[in-house]
C-alpha positions in Angstrom: 0.0 0.0 0.0 1.1 3.6 -0.6 -0.1 6.6 1.3 -0.2 10.2 0.2 -1.2 13.5 1.9 -3.3 15.6 -0.5 -5.6 18.5 -0.5 -8.9 17.9 -2.2 -12.0 20.0 -2.2 -14.6 19.1 0.4 -17.3 16.7 -0.7 -19.9 19.5 -0.6 -17.8 21.8 -2.6 -19.1 22.0 -6.2 -15.5 21.6 -7.4 -15.4 18.1 -6.1 -18.4 17.0 -8.3 -17.2 19.0 -11.3 -13.7 17.7 -11.3 -14.8 14.1 -10.5 -17.0 14.3 -13.6 -14.1 15.7 -15.7 -11.7 12.9 -14.7 -14.4 10.2 -14.8 -14.0 9.0 -11.2 -14.9 10.1 -7.7 -11.9 9.4 -5.5 -14.2 9.6 -2.4 -16.4 6.7 -3.4 -14.5 5.1 -6.2 -17.5 5.4 -8.5 -16.9 5.7 -12.3 -18.6 8.7 -13.8 -19.4 9.7 -17.4 -17.0 12.3 -18.9 -17.8 15.1 -21.3 -17.7 14.1 -24.9 -15.1 15.9 -27.0 -15.1 15.4 -30.7 -11.6 14.9 -32.1 -10.0 13.8 -28.8 -10.3 10.7 -26.5 -10.8 12.4 -23.2 -10.9 9.1 -21.4 -7.3 8.4 -22.5 -6.1 12.0 -22.0 -7.2 12.0 -18.4 -6.3 8.4 -17.5 -3.2 9.1 -15.3 -5.0 11.9 -13.4 -8.0 9.7 -13.0 -5.9 7.0 -11.3 -4.5 9.4 -8.7 -7.9 11.1 -8.1 -8.5 14.9 -8.1 -6.1 16.4 -5.7 -3.2 18.7 -5.0 -0.1 16.9 -3.7 1.2 17.9 -0.2 3.3 14.8 0.6 3.8 12.6 -2.5 2.8 8.9 -2.4 5.2 6.7 -0.4 5.4 3.2 0.8 5.0 2.8 4.6 8.0 2.0 6.8 5.7 1.9 9.8 1.9 1.2 10.0 -1.0 3.1 8.6 -2.2 3.9 12.1 1.2 5.4 13.1 1.3 7.5 10.0 -2.3 8.5 10.5 -1.5 9.7 14.0 1.3 11.9 12.7 -1.0 13.4 10.1 -3.7 14.0 12.7 -1.2 15.7 15.0 -0.2 18.0 12.1 -3.9 18.7 11.3 -4.5 19.5 15.0 -1.7 22.1 14.8 -2.7 23.7 11.5 -5.0 26.7 11.3 -7.5 26.7 8.4 -6.7 29.2 5.7 -8.1 30.8 2.6 -7.3 29.4 -0.8 -6.9 31.8 -3.6 -9.3 31.4 -6.6 -8.1 28.6 -8.9 -7.9 28.7 -12.7 -7.2 26.2 -15.5 -3.7 26.7 -16.8 -1.1 25.0 -19.0 1.6 23.6 -16.7 4.4 22.6 -19.0 2.1 20.8 -21.4 -0.3 19.5 -18.8 -3.7 21.1 -17.9 -4.1 21.8 -14.2 -5.9 24.0 -11.8 -3.5 26.5 -10.2 -3.8 29.2 -7.6 -4.3 32.7 -9.0 -1.9 34.3 -6.6 0.8 33.1 -4.2 -0.5 31.5 -1.0 2.3 31.3 1.7 0.0 29.3 4.1 -0.5 26.7 1.4 3.2 26.3 0.7 3.9 26.1 4.5 1.3 23.4 4.8 2.9 21.3 2.1 6.4 21.8 3.7 5.0 20.6 7.0 3.4 17.6 5.5 6.6 16.5 3.9 8.5 16.7 7.2 5.9 15.3 9.5 5.3 12.1 7.7 8.8 11.4 6.6 9.7 9.1 9.5 6.9 6.8 8.2 8.2 6.8 4.6 10.1 3.7 3.3 13.1 4.6 1.1 12.3 4.5 -2.6 13.5 1.5 -4.5 16.0 1.7 -7.3 13.1 1.4 -9.8 11.2 4.2 -8.1 14.3 6.4 -8.3 14.9 5.6 -11.9 11.3 6.6 -12.8 12.2 10.1 -11.6 14.9 10.3 -14.3 17.5 11.7 -11.9 19.9 12.4 -14.8 17.5 15.1 -15.9 17.1 16.7 -12.6 18.8 19.8 -11.3 21.3 19.4 -8.5 18.7 20.8 -6.0 16.0 18.4 -7.3 18.4 15.5 -7.1 19.2 16.5 -3.5 15.5 16.5 -2.7 15.0 13.1 -4.3 17.9 11.6 -2.2 16.7 13.2 1.1 12.9 13.2 0.8 12.2 10.6 -1.9 10.7 13.1 -4.4 12.4 15.9 -6.3 9.6 18.5 -6.2 9.2 19.5 -2.6 10.0 22.7 -0.6 11.4 25.3 -3.0 10.6 23.0 -6.0 7.0 22.5 -5.0 4.2 24.0 -7.1 0.5 23.7 -6.2 -1.4 22.1 -9.1 -4.4 19.8 -9.5 -3.8 17.8 -12.6 -6.5 17.6 -15.3 -4.7 15.8 -18.2 -1.6 14.1 -19.4 0.9 16.1 -21.4 -0.8 17.4 -24.6 0.3 18.3 -28.1 -0.6 21.8 -29.2 -3.6 20.5 -31.2 -4.9 18.5 -28.3 -4.5 21.5 -26.0 -6.5 23.6 -28.4 -9.4 21.1 -28.0 -9.1 20.3 -24.3 -8.3 23.7 -22.7 -11.6 25.4 -23.6 -13.5 22.2 -22.6 -11.8 22.2 -19.2 -12.5 25.9 -18.7 -16.1 25.4 -19.6 -16.4 22.5 -17.1 -14.4 23.9 -14.2 -13.5 27.6 -14.4 -16.6 28.9 -12.7 -16.6 26.6 -9.7 -12.7 26.7 -9.5 -12.9 30.5 -9.0 -15.2 30.3 -6.0 -13.8 31.3 -2.6 -12.9 28.4 -0.4 -11.1 27.6 2.8 -8.6 24.8 3.3 -10.1 23.0 6.3 -9.0 19.4 5.8 -6.0 17.2 5.2 -6.8 14.2 3.0 -5.2 10.8 3.4 -5.3 9.0 0.1 -4.3 5.3 -0.2 -3.4 3.0 -3.0 -4.0 -0.6 -2.2 -1.5 -2.1 -4.7 0.7 -1.0 -7.6 -1.6 0.3 -10.4 -4.7 0.5 -8.2 -6.6 3.8 -8.1 -6.0 6.1 -5.2 -8.9 6.6 -2.9 -9.7 9.0 0.0 -9.1 7.0 3.2 -9.8 9.8 5.6 -10.3 13.6 5.8 -8.7 15.0 8.9 -10.1 18.4 10.0 -7.6 21.3 10.5 -8.1 22.5 14.0 -5.2 24.7 15.0 
């Protein structure tokens, strides 16, 4: 099993329903959902990777457990108990190096600090990555700083390298982007721009390699 700390919209937030429909799966229930039809592009294929991970923003990337779920959960709950809820800036659909993603419209220091705290707090429960897992990160293509993060934290894009994003597609060609970007904006832009407060830390689990990630628990922030 792998565990990850994510932020995901609350179940009652209209973004949860809209993004679940966009990806074709509700990570809360595991239910498969019909996706928008898009002539000229196979949206099921274009969203397959994002669908498997569930709609989320990564705080602590997926890792295999060196301890138990209950021990890791206790550490996450302690962090949630110490974290004060905070406002999230409006989100917008953007092109992130060829991928479509929802990103914050302005910097949010509280969000970045939350991610940093998640990386540190759960690291004693993270098993070291295997050689195959390291190889998948293509360390030869990473900067020196990213390689240092990979070696120390098991993932290259944490702390100064971290960027908030909620993935909506695989990497797209220019032609695919021309079709998918307006469709994503039509499906998500209005609800993504609504004001919201980060009030939960989500524990997502993956039962086995290749299995979809599911919400295991939502821990309320109560600092």
